[in-house]
N, C-alpha and C positions, 0 to 999 in steps of 0.2 A: 380447803382454802388454797387459792392460787398464789404461788410465791411471786415475789417481785422479780422482774427481769434483771439479769446481771448488767453491769456497766460495760460499755465498749472497751475493747483492748487493742484497737487498731489492727485487727486481723486482716483487714482488707485495705489498709492504707496504700494509696497510690493507684488503686484499681478502679476501672470503669465498669459498672454493673448495669445491665438492662434487666428490668423486671416487667413481665407482662401481667395484665390484669391487676395492676398495682393500685387502682383507685378504690376507695371505699374502706371497709373495716375488716377485711378478711386476711388470709395468709399472704396475699400479694403485697398489700400495704405494710403488713408487719415485717415482711422480708425486706422491703425497701427501707423501712425505718431502721432495721437492724444493720443493714449494710452501710447506711449512713453513719450509724453509731460506731461502726467498725472502721470508719475512715475512708470509705469508698465515695466516689462520685457516681451518682445514680441517675439513670434515665428511667423515669416512670412512664409506663405505657398502659393504655386501656382503650377500649372502643367507645366508652361512655365519656365524651369530651367534657361535659360540664363537671361531672364528678372527678375526672382527671385533673381539671384545672383547679378545683377546690383542694384536692389532695396535694397537688404540687405547691400551691400557695402556702398551705399549712406547713409542709416540710421545708420550703424555702425560708419561712420565717425562723426556723431553727438552724438550718444548715446553709443558707445563702445560695451562692452560685454552684454549690456541689450538687444541686438538684436541677434537672432538666426534664421536660415532659414532651412526649410525642404520641399522638393518637395512633392506634393500630388495631385493625380487625385481623385476627390471626387466620381467618378463613380466606384472606386475600393475599396471594403471594407477592403482589407488587407492594402492598402496604408493609408486609413483613420485611421485604428488602429495603424499603424506604426507612424503616425503623432502625435497622442495623447501620445503613448508610448515614442516617441522621445522627445517630449516637457518635459515630466516628467523626463526622464533620464538626460536631459540637465539642467533643472532649478529646479528639485526636486519636483515639484507639478504642478497642473493645477488649475486655479481659474476661468478663463473666456474663453469661446469659442465664437468667432464671425464668424458666417456662412455667408460669403459674396458671395461664388461661385454661379454663375448663368449663364444661357445661354439663349439668346433671339433668335429672328428670325422674319421674316415677311412673312406670308402666309395666304391666305384666307382658311377657312375651305373647300371651294370647291376644292381647289388644294392641300391641306395639305395631306401628306402621313403618313402612320403609322410610318415610320422611322423619319420623321420630328417631329412628336408628341413625340415619345419615347425619342429622343435625348434631347429635351428641358426638358422633365419631369425628365429624369434620372439625369441630372446635377442639375437642379434648385430645384426640390422637393425631389427626392430620395437622392440626394447628401447631401442636408441639413439634411434629416433624419439620414443618416449614421453618419454624423459628430455630430449631436445632441446626438444620441444614444451612441456613443463612449465616448463623453465628459461626459454625465450624469452618465454612468457607473463608470467612473473614479472618478467623484465628490462624488458619493455615497461611493465608496471604501475609499476615503479619510476621510469620516466621515460626509459628507454633507457640505452645504454652497456652494457659488459660483454662477455663472450665465452663461446662454447662451443667446446670442443676435443674432437673425436671420434678414437677409435683405429680406424683402418682397417688395411690390410695391403697389402703389395706384391702379394699374391695377387688383389687387385682389378684388377691389370693383367696379371699373369703366369699362365701355365698350370702346374698341378701335378696329377699323377694323384691321384684319389680325394679331391679337394678341391672338387668342384663346388658343394656347398651352402655351404661356408665362403667360397669365392671369390666366389660370387654375392652373399652377404650383405655382404661387405666392399666389393665394387663398388657395391652399393646404398648403403652408408654414404658412399662418396665422392660419389655423385650427390645423396644427401640433404644432405650438407654444402654442395655448390655451390648447390643450389636454396634451401635454408633461408637461406643467406647473403643471397640476393637478396630474400627475403621480409622481412628485418629490417634491411636496410642503411639504410633511411630513419630507423631508430631509433638508429643509431650502434652497433649490436650486431654483433660479428664472429663468424663461424662458420668454423672451419678444422679440418683433420684432419692427423694424422700417419699414415704408412704404413710401419711397421717391416718389415724382412725377417725376421730371426730374432734374438730376444733371449733369451739363455739364463737359465733359472731352474729350481729344483727341480721345480715343478709341470709345466713343459713336458717335462722329462726323463721324468716318470712316464707321460705320455700319448703320447709320440712315441718311436719306436724310435731306439736309439743310432746305428745305421748311417745313418738318414736325417738325424739332427741333424748328424753329422759331415760328410755329403755336402753339406748346405746351407751349413754353416759354411765348407767348403773353397771354395765358389764366391764367397765374399766377398773383396773386394780385400785386406782386412786378414787374411784367413785365419782368421777367428774370428767367432763370433756377437757381437752387441752385448751389453753389460751393460744391464739395465733402466734404470739411471740415465742412460745415454746417450740413450735415448728420452725419459725424463722431462725432461731439460733442454730438449728441443725443445718438449715440451708446455708447460713453464713459459714459454718464450719466446712461444709463440702466445697464452698466457693474459695476457701482460703488455702494457703500453702500448708496449713496443718493437716490437710487431707491429701498431701502430695503423692501418696502411694495407693490411693483409693480410686479406682475407676471401674465402671460397669456394675457398680453396687446400688442396691435399693435398700435404704435404711428405714425400717419401720419406726415411726414416731407414734408409739402407742403403748398403753399399759394393759391392753387386752390380750390375753393369751388363751388359746383353745384348751 
């Protein structure tokens, strides 16, 4: 049985948070919802404009003008910069960037094409780098402070068949997180990541076979997949001042242990 999510405690009161890939039903929208519950003003972003508008309307119904939406394709550097600039233009500043955008796929290395590899890496790793870079530049310009939280995966550590491109990208996100944290520590900016194992939501069910999902969930100590809100609470913690001495860390949000 999945427990109910805890109420907000104003962990992010007064902060402006941007969340990429925030439309729909996955970790991104759960992270945006949690940040709003914690008192933040949130810029929702996604490349799917219709779905983004629907999500923004639903959140605005609960949180009013604390919600703003800007479309962004993280494979386009100009759009990434426009996202950061637009967030600052609307809310006056940027405090937290949550990099959730990622692309998976299933292909053995034996059949994987260069295009398959490049597409996953461009969204999942290079897209995270583009957003991290743009956010960090802005945070430095503001005088320092603030945080970046990246969404990695336990596949950055663990082996799984037909996931070489995705696993390599997520391992890269982990390395990017650690190194970027060192680049900006002198500015009081923190860069951390979460590494979920499996978080169940309708989109994942569409792109992953039911047998595999059941097998992965069965390996978890709790015998189930995480709910996206359970990952989102850790993201909110890392974004908050409660994590003031954490940087360059990758926190596993998983109950599976080898």
